[in-house]
C-alpha positions in Angstrom: -10.8 -34.1 4.4 -12.2 -30.6 4.4 -10.7 -28.1 2.0 -9.4 -24.7 3.0 -8.2 -22.0 0.6 -6.1 -19.0 1.7 -6.6 -16.1 -0.7 -4.3 -13.2 -1.6 -1.2 -14.6 0.0 0.9 -12.0 -1.8 4.2 -12.8 0.0 3.7 -16.6 0.0 3.7 -16.3 3.8 0.6 -18.0 5.1 2.0 -21.5 5.3 5.4 -20.6 6.6 4.4 -18.1 9.3 2.2 -20.5 11.3 2.2 -24.3 12.0 -0.7 -25.8 10.1 0.4 -29.4 10.9 -2.1 -29.7 13.7 -4.8 -29.7 11.0 -3.1 -31.9 8.5 -5.2 -35.0 9.3 -8.5 -33.1 8.8 -7.9 -30.1 6.6 -6.3 -29.9 3.1 -4.9 -26.4 2.9 -3.8 -24.5 -0.2 -2.7 -20.9 -0.5 -3.3 -18.7 -3.6 -0.7 -16.0 -4.1 -2.1 -14.1 -7.0 -5.2 -11.9 -6.5 -8.2 -13.1 -8.5 -10.2 -10.1 -9.6 -12.7 -11.8 -11.9 -15.6 -13.3 -9.9 -16.1 -16.3 -12.2 -12.5 -17.2 -11.9 -12.7 -16.7 -8.1 -15.7 -19.0 -7.8 -13.9 -21.7 -9.8 -10.9 -21.5 -7.6 -12.7 -21.8 -4.3 -16.0 -23.5 -5.2 -15.1 -26.7 -3.3 -13.7 -25.0 -0.2 -15.6 -25.3 3.1 -13.1 -22.9 4.7 -11.7 -19.7 3.2 -9.1 -17.5 4.8 -8.9 -13.9 3.5 -6.4 -11.1 4.1 -8.1 -7.9 5.3 -10.2 -6.5 2.5 -8.2 -7.7 -0.5 -11.1 -9.8 -1.8 -14.7 -8.7 -0.8 -17.2 -11.3 0.1 -20.6 -9.7 -0.7 -23.9 -11.5 -0.9 -23.6 -12.2 -4.7 -20.4 -14.1 -4.2 -21.6 -15.9 -1.1 -24.6 -17.2 -3.0 -22.3 -18.9 -5.5 -20.3 -20.8 -2.8 -22.7 -23.4 -1.4 -19.8 -25.4 0.1 -18.5 -22.6 2.2 -19.1 -22.9 5.9 -16.3 -20.9 7.6 -14.9 -17.6 6.5 -11.9 -16.2 8.4 -10.6 -12.7 8.0 -7.4 -11.2 9.5 -8.5 -8.6 12.0 -11.8 -8.3 13.8 -13.3 -5.6 11.4 -13.8 -6.2 7.7 -16.3 -3.9 5.9 -15.9 -5.9 2.7 -17.7 -9.0 4.2 -21.5 -9.1 4.2 -21.7 -10.8 7.6 -25.5 -10.8 7.6 -25.7 -12.6 4.2 -23.0 -15.1 5.3 -24.9 -15.8 8.5 -28.2 -16.3 6.6 -26.4 -18.9 4.4 -25.1 -20.8 7.5 -21.5 -19.4 7.0 -19.6 -18.7 10.3 -17.4 -15.6 10.0 -14.5 -15.3 12.4 -11.5 -13.0 12.8 -8.1 -12.6 14.4 -6.2 -10.1 16.5 -4.5 -7.2 14.7 -1.8 -5.0 16.2 -2.0 -1.2 15.9 1.8 -0.8 16.1 2.6 -1.7 12.5 0.2 0.9 10.9 1.5 3.5 13.4 5.1 2.8 12.3 4.2 3.0 8.6 2.5 6.3 9.2 5.7 7.7 10.5 7.7 6.1 7.7 5.5 8.1 5.3 5.7 11.3 7.3 9.5 11.1 7.5 9.9 10.0 3.9 7.9 13.0 2.7 9.5 15.5 5.0 13.0 14.6 4.1 12.3 13.7 0.4 13.9 10.3 0.9 12.8 8.7 -2.3 14.0 11.6 -4.4 17.4 11.8 -2.7 17.9 8.0 -2.6 17.0 7.7 -6.3 19.4 10.5 -7.2 22.2 8.9 -5.2 21.7 5.5 -6.8 21.6 7.0 -10.3 24.6 9.3 -9.9 22.2 12.3 -9.9 22.7 15.6 -8.0 24.3 15.4 -4.6 21.5 17.0 -2.6 18.7 18.6 -4.5 16.0 19.1 -1.9 15.5 21.0 1.4 13.8 18.9 4.1 10.7 20.0 6.0 11.3 20.2 9.7 9.1 18.3 12.2 10.2 19.9 15.4 8.0 22.9 16.1 5.6 22.1 13.3 1.9 21.3 13.7 0.6 17.7 13.3 -3.2 17.3 12.9 -4.8 14.0 13.5 -8.2 13.2 12.0 -9.1 10.4 14.5 -7.6 9.8 17.9 -8.3 6.1 18.5 -5.6 3.4 19.2 -3.5 4.3 16.1 -4.1 8.0 16.2 -3.1 8.1 19.9 0.1 6.2 19.2 0.9 8.6 16.3 0.4 11.5 18.7 2.8 10.0 21.2 5.6 9.7 18.6 4.8 13.2 17.3 5.4 14.6 20.8 8.8 12.9 20.9 9.7 14.8 17.7 8.7 18.1 19.4 5.6 18.7 17.3 2.5 20.6 18.3 -0.4 18.2 18.0 -4.1 18.7 17.6 -6.9 16.2 16.8 -10.5 16.2 15.6 -13.1 13.6 14.7 -16.9 13.7 14.7 -17.1 12.1 18.2 -13.9 13.4 19.8 -14.3 15.1 23.2 -12.0 17.4 25.0 -11.6 14.8 27.8 -10.3 12.2 25.4 -8.0 14.7 23.7 -6.7 15.8 27.1 -6.1 12.2 28.1 -3.9 11.7 25.0 -2.1 15.0 25.7 -3.2 16.7 22.5 -5.3 19.8 21.8 -8.8 19.4 20.5 -9.2 21.3 17.3 -12.4 23.4 17.3 -13.4 22.0 13.9 -12.1 19.9 11.0 -11.7 23.1 9.0 -9.6 24.7 11.8 -7.3 21.7 11.9 -6.8 21.6 8.1 -6.0 25.3 8.0 -3.5 25.3 10.8 -1.5 22.1 10.3 1.7 21.3 8.5 1.0 17.6 8.4 -2.5 16.0 8.5 -2.7 12.3 9.2 -6.0 10.3 8.9 -6.9 7.6 11.5 -10.6 7.1 11.2 -13.0 4.2 10.5 -14.8 4.4 7.1 -18.5 5.0 7.5 -21.3 7.2 6.1 -20.1 10.2 8.2 -16.4 9.8 7.2 -16.7 8.9 3.5 -15.2 11.8 1.5 -14.7 13.7 4.8 -11.8 15.3 3.0 -12.9 16.6 -0.3 -12.0 19.5 -2.7 -13.2 22.2 -0.3 -11.2 20.7 2.6 -8.1 20.3 0.5 -8.3 23.9 -0.5 -8.2 24.9 3.2 -4.8 23.1 3.7 -1.6 25.1 3.7 0.3 25.0 0.3 3.3 23.5 2.1 1.2 20.9 4.0 1.3 17.1 3.6 -1.6 14.7 3.8 -1.1 11.2 5.1 -3.7 8.4 4.7 -3.0 5.0 6.1 -6.7 4.4 7.1 -9.2 4.0 4.2 -8.9 5.6 0.8 -12.6 6.7 0.6 -12.2 9.0 3.6 -10.6 11.3 1.0 -12.1 12.2 -2.3 -9.5 10.6 -4.6 -10.2 12.7 -7.7 -10.1 15.9 -5.6 -6.8 14.7 -4.1 -5.3 14.0 -7.5 -6.3 17.5 -8.7 -4.8 19.2 -5.6 -1.5 17.3 -5.9 -1.2 17.8 -9.7 -1.9 21.5 -9.2 0.6 21.8 -6.3 -2.1 23.1 -4.0 -0.6 21.0 -1.2 3.0 19.9 -0.9 2.4 16.2 -1.1 0.7 13.1 0.2 1.8 9.9 1.8 -0.7 7.1 0.8 -1.0 3.5 1.8 -4.7 2.9 0.8 -6.5 3.2 -2.5 -10.0 2.9 -4.0 -8.8 0.1 -6.3 -6.2 -2.4 -5.0 -3.9 -3.4 -6.5 -3.5 0.0 -7.9 -3.8 0.1 -11.8 -0.5 0.5 -13.6 -1.5 3.8 -15.2 -3.0 5.4 -12.0 -1.8 8.9 -11.3 -0.7 8.0 -7.8 2.1 5.9 -9.4 3.6 8.9 -11.2 2.7 12.1 -9.4 6.1 13.4 -8.1 4.7 14.7 -4.8 3.2 11.3 -3.8 4.9 8.8 -1.6 2.8 5.7 -1.9 3.1 2.1 -0.5 0.9 -0.9 -1.5 -1.3 -1.1 1.6 1.5 -2.2 3.9 0.1 -0.7 7.1 -0.7 -4.0 8.7 1.9 -6.1 6.9 4.5 -7.0 9.5 5.9 -10.2 10.9 4.1 -9.7 14.2 0.7 -9.3 12.5 1.2 -12.1 10.0 2.1 -14.5 12.8 -1.0 -13.5 14.7 -3.2 -13.6 11.6 -2.4 -17.1 10.4 -1.7 -18.6 13.9 -5.2 -17.4 15.1 -6.8 -18.5 11.8 -5.6 -22.1 12.7 -7.2 -21.6 16.2 -10.4 -20.4 14.6 -10.5 -23.5 12.4 -9.9 -25.8 15.3 -12.6 -24.2 17.4 -15.1 -24.4 14.5 -14.3 -28.1 14.0 -15.1 -28.6 17.7 -18.4 -26.9 17.2 -17.5 -23.9 19.4 -16.4 -21.0 17.1 -14.4 -18.2 18.6 -13.8 -14.6 17.6 -17.0 -14.4 15.6 -17.9 -11.2 13.6 -21.4 -9.7 13.7 
């Protein structure tokens, strides 16, 4: 029997959202719910596993870790893109790396949950209502007629734009590679520059892939260009925004608030400012966490294992 370990199964969902019984005569599967930060402890937990299934980028698999896992032969990630895996190092060690489908609808929906939660101060008002606080204490920010700026207009950005138009918002977009033709096809205006977008928009939502050109794309200088009443939403990757600069801007009230689903360190430390800043609406990286995605992730992980056992891996990365 080959051993398979599923890491970071926070919701204890992996074994109940897919039928693993087809592998029961060949694979011994166990799921670990708690995140293991210490690498020595992680190695001890999975040293005998020939197959490891990971959830997004919760546990990075760099060369140093791969070198300590001589039994590992198949690494499966949810989604088809995972910057936390050193695919070249894995391949060099004879480890096959495979992925799964991942739907763009759930992160789109969470983006709008954050926008709406910020605009109408839902957490503040709900907390007050539950604790017999003041009956109405805030004035909501309107969406209709306001300007939404999208940094990135790929699959998720385009979906966010479609919903923004339904709210009657004026929408513009910018990214390093965005053309007028693509913006026109999505029915949004192409901002002449990143700076022009930041200066003119009431809500700015980030939908970019993290890379050398996008790391700290929004820093102290860019945050200064935003309107004092503007909101920044990031459901993409934390490092696209300079986190220290964002904390400073929020603490000083230079922007109205931020909706955040991604962080440099996850899980977020208990004393981190994002947990306590009053103008932050934060969620624990829930963008992809939905029944539809989880069913696909674990169902297709089983397919990946079966294909690998047949000697014909599918959905390989790299």
